[in-house]
C-alpha positions as CSV (number, residue, x, y, z in Angstrom):
1,M,-63.1,14.8,3.7
2,N,-61.3,13.5,6.8
3,A,-57.6,12.6,7.0
4,D,-58.3,8.9,6.3
5,S,-60.3,9.7,3.2
6,L,-57.6,12.1,1.9
7,R,-54.9,9.4,2.4
8,A,-57.1,6.8,0.6
9,D,-57.8,9.2,-2.2
10,S,-54.0,9.9,-2.5
11,A,-53.3,6.2,-2.7
12,F,-56.0,5.8,-5.4
13,R,-54.4,8.5,-7.5
14,R,-50.9,7.0,-7.1
15,G,-52.2,3.6,-8.1
16,D,-51.2,2.0,-4.7
17,L,-53.8,-0.8,-5.1
18,P,-53.0,-2.7,-1.9
19,G,-53.2,0.6,0.0
20,V,-56.4,1.6,-1.7
21,A,-58.0,-1.8,-0.8
22,A,-56.9,-1.6,2.8
23,M,-57.8,2.1,3.4
24,Y,-61.1,2.1,1.7
25,T,-62.1,-1.2,3.4
26,R,-61.6,0.6,6.8
27,I,-63.6,3.5,5.5
28,A,-66.4,1.3,4.3
29,Q,-66.5,-0.6,7.6
30,Q,-67.0,2.7,9.4
31,S,-69.5,4.1,6.8
32,P,-71.0,1.3,4.8
33,Q,-73.3,3.8,3.0
34,L,-70.3,5.3,1.1
35,G,-70.6,3.9,-2.4
36,M,-67.4,5.5,-3.5
37,A,-65.5,3.5,-0.9
38,W,-67.1,0.3,-2.1
39,M,-66.4,1.2,-5.8
40,R,-62.8,1.9,-5.1
41,I,-62.4,-1.3,-3.1
42,G,-63.8,-3.2,-6.1
43,I,-61.5,-1.4,-8.6
44,A,-58.5,-2.2,-6.5
45,K,-59.5,-5.8,-5.9
46,Q,-60.2,-6.3,-9.5
47,A,-56.8,-5.0,-10.5
48,L,-55.2,-7.3,-7.9
49,I,-57.1,-10.2,-9.5
50,K,-59.1,-10.8,-6.4
51,V,-62.3,-11.5,-8.2
52,D,-64.7,-12.5,-5.4
53,P,-63.8,-9.6,-3.1
54,A,-64.1,-7.3,-6.2
55,V,-67.6,-8.6,-7.0
56,F,-68.6,-8.3,-3.3
57,A,-67.5,-4.6,-3.3
58,F,-69.2,-3.8,-6.6
59,N,-72.4,-5.3,-5.3
60,K,-72.2,-3.1,-2.3
61,A,-71.6,0.0,-4.4
62,V,-74.6,-0.5,-6.7
63,P,-77.4,0.0,-4.0
64,Q,-75.6,3.1,-2.8
65,N,-76.2,4.5,-6.4
66,W,-72.5,5.0,-6.9
67,I,-71.7,5.0,-10.6
68,V,-74.2,2.2,-11.1
69,P,-73.5,1.7,-14.9
70,N,-69.8,1.4,-14.2
71,A,-70.2,-1.0,-11.3
72,T,-72.7,-3.1,-13.2
73,L,-70.4,-3.3,-16.2
74,R,-67.5,-4.4,-13.9
75,L,-69.8,-7.0,-12.3
76,A,-70.8,-8.3,-15.7
77,R,-67.1,-8.6,-16.9
78,R,-66.2,-10.4,-13.7
79,S,-69.1,-12.8,-14.1
80,V,-68.2,-13.5,-17.8
81,G,-64.6,-14.0,-16.9
82,R,-65.5,-16.6,-14.2
83,Y,-67.9,-18.4,-16.5
84,T,-65.4,-18.7,-19.4
85,R,-62.6,-20.0,-17.1
86,R,-64.9,-22.7,-15.8
87,N,-66.4,-23.6,-19.1
88,P,-63.7,-23.3,-21.9
């Protein structure tokens, strides 16, 4: 792990969601094949109620084979949430 990854992981452990989203976004831009970065971006964005960016990140995590069942479940929950808000 490099220094950026260590700082991002520390932010994730502390629950610093804006920091997690920002730091892992930089990491994912530099290394788009890192599924963990995309997954953690998605988790942070989901918790920050930023649905579309969360869905985008989870969709990036799945092809990288990073916790596919978890990412798929989170995508399904986001999709259902969007549907029920639009179609009460």
